[in-house]
N, C-alpha and C positions, 0 to 999 in steps of 0.2 A: 504494499500500500504506500502510495506517495504521500509525503507530508510537505506542505509548503514551508520551506525554511528560508525563504528569501525576504530578508528584513526590509529592503528598499521598497519592494512591492507592497508589503503590508504597511509600511510607514506612510504610504500615500493614500491609505484608506482612512476616512474620517473616523475618529474615535480611538485611533492608535495612540498610545502614550507618546510616541515620537513624531507625531503628525506635524508639529510646528517646524516650519522651514522646509517641509517636503515640497516636491515639485507641484503636486496637485493643490496643496494648501496655499502656496504662493499664487497660483493661477486663479483658484476659486475665490480666495479672500481678497486679493489685492490686484488682480489683473496683470500680474507679473509673470512673464515667461522666463523662468530661471533656467538658462541653458545648461549650467553645470548640474543642477538637480535632474533635469530631463535626461541628460546623458547617463547619469547614475542609474536612473530607472530603466532606461533603454538597455544598458549593459546587463542589468540583472534579468531582464526579459530574455535577452540573448543567451545568457548562461542557463536560465531555466529551460529554454528550448533545447539546448545541448543535453542537459540532464534528462529531459523527458523523451529524447529521441529513441531510447531503448525500450520504451513502453508502447503498447498498442493503443492505449487510451490514457486520459488524464483524469485526475480526481475532480469532481464537480466543484469543490471549494477553490481549487487552483484556477480552474476556468472562470469561475465567478469573479474572482479578484481581478484578473487581467481584463476580462471583457467589461466589467463594471468600470474600471479605470478608463478604458478606451472610450466607452460610451459617454462618460462624464466629461472627459477632455473634449470630445467632439461636440457635445452640447455647448460647451463654453466657446469653442471655435465658431460654431453657428451663431451663437448670441453676439459674438464680436462683429459679425457682418450684418446683424439686424439693428438698424439705426434706432428703432424705437425701444430696444431692449434695455439700454443703459449700461450694459457690460462692455468693457473695452479692454483688449490686451494692449498694454501701454508701450511695450518695448519690442515689438515684433511686427515686421511689415508683411503684406499679403504673400509675397513670394516665399519668404521664410516660413510662414505658417504652413503653406502647402508642402514644403520640403520636409519640415518636421513631422507633419501628418503622414507623409509617405514612409518615413522611418518608423513611426509608431505602428502604423498598420502592418508593414512588412514584418516587424518583430513579432507582433501578436499573431498574425497568420502563421508564422513559423512555429509557434507553440503547438498548433493543431496539425500542421503539415510535417513537422520535424525538420524543416529546411531552414538553414540560416544563410541568407544571401550575403556574399562577401562584401566587405566595406568598399572595395574597389568598384562596385557596381553603382554606387551612389555619388552624387555631387557633394551632398552634405554628409560628412563622415563623423562618426563618434570618436572624439579624441582619446577616449579611454580604451578603445580597442586597438591593439597594436599589431 
């Protein structure tokens, strides 16, 4: 049985005792896209994908955490483009938003497919992956 041991993913879930300063907390509470925190979260998703590659399925709670995060981040990205919403990402332009979204989506899809796309395939690379 798999057990989610990835602290960075769990840290980004509201209610976690280490929530303060996490990528999702900064985005949801302050409209701040903290690239350093994003890349930490992204790296952990990639490492999780590699760990899960040996299994035919993944535990529901693991899937729930990553898909919940993806959904909530996308909700805020959509709100950013809705003029009447009042939510705005303060430090990221449209082009960068789509580049980061591509990275998030490909990492999370990898959890289910078992495939990690090499960094060299992306224009926007994770500086924590060497």
